[in-house]
N, C-alpha and C positions, 0 to 999 in steps of 0.2 A: 125423327131423330134417333140416332143409335147411342145416345150418352148413356152411361151406367154401364155399358159393357165394352166400351171403347178404352183402350190403354194409351196413356200420355207419359212420356219421359221428359223430365226437366233436368237439363244439365246446367248448373249454376254453382259456382264456388262459395256462394255466401249461404251459410245455415239460415239466417234470418229471413232471406228471401225465399228459401224452400218453404217455410210456413206460409208465406204470402201466396206463393204459386198454388200450393196444396189447397189452401181456403178458396182462392179464386176459381180454381179448376172444379172443386167440390161444389161450389155455387152454381157452376155451369153444367153440373150433372155429370162430371167425369171423376169417378170415385177410384179408378185403378190408376193411380198416379205413382210412378217411380221418380224419387229425387235422387239425383246423382251429382257428386262433386267433381268426379273425374271422367274423362273419355273412357278410360279403361273399365269402369263400372258399367257404362252403357254397352260397351263391346261385350262384356260377360254376358249381360242379359240377351243381347242379339244371338249370341253363340249358343245360348240355351234354347234359342227357337222362339223367344218372346218377340213379338211383333207389336208395333206401336202406330197408331193412328197419326199422332204428332209427336215431334220433338221440339221442345222450346229449348233454344240454345241461348241462354242469358249471357250477356256481355260479349257477343260475337264480335270478332275482329278478323277480317278477312286475312291480314298479313300474318296474324298469330295462329289462327284456327282453320285455315283452308284444308290443311292435311287431315285434321280432326275429321272434318265432315266427309272427306274422301273415304277415310277409314270405316266411317259409321255407315255409309250408304252402300258399301260393297256387301253388306249382309242382306241386302233387300229386305230389311224389317222395318222400314220407316216409311209411312205414307206420305207425310208432309213436313217439311222443317219450317218452323218460325223462329227467325233470328231476332234477338232482342239487342240492339246495338245502338251506341251513340254516333250516328252518322248524318251527313247532309244529303240532299236529294242526290247530288252526283256520286257520292260514294254508294248510296243506295243502289243506284243504277249499276254501277260497277260491279257490286255483289250479284246482282240479278243476272248479268250478262255472264260472269263468270260462272254461276251456278247452272246456267243454261249450256255452257260450253262443256262443263264437266259432268253434265247430266245428274246434277244434284236436284232433288225434288224440293226445291225452295218454294214455300207457299206465299211468305211474306217476310218483311223486314219491318219490325216494330221499333219505334224510337224508344230508347232507354231514358229514364226508368219506365218500366212497363206500366200502362194505365189498364186497368181490369177491363174498363168499357171497351177498349180497343181489341182486347183478346176476345171478348164476348161477341163483338161485331164479326170477328173472323171465325172462331169456331163454334160460337153459341148458335149461330143461325146458319151456318154454312158447313155442316160436316162432311167429310168425304163420303163418297157414295161407294167406294170399293169395299165390299164386305170381307174381303180377305185379310183386313187389318182388325178383326174382332179378336 
């Protein structure tokens, strides 16, 4: 596992949730965690050339945030996106189909509120193998 050197960015508008994500990711061995409240903050990091193994997008809503993901992935600095969203299985499938059509590297859609054991199952035991995201 490459944990410890990999970067993760969390996009979430709740300051309280930022602390929860940081704690959970640190327990998983991810210590380079950028906590952002706005898409513009993530864009700035990507424009600086910082690359992320994962983007965790908390509160993702396809109708509201589709353009945000398009803007973020055009920088080619995100390995995989984890959307945390309150969706049913049909809506989840719609998100995956949209992401595939738009060439968005969507790795997973996790049910909100996030359960740390689900995040662990996703990234704790299955890190990306592409070393370019270190």
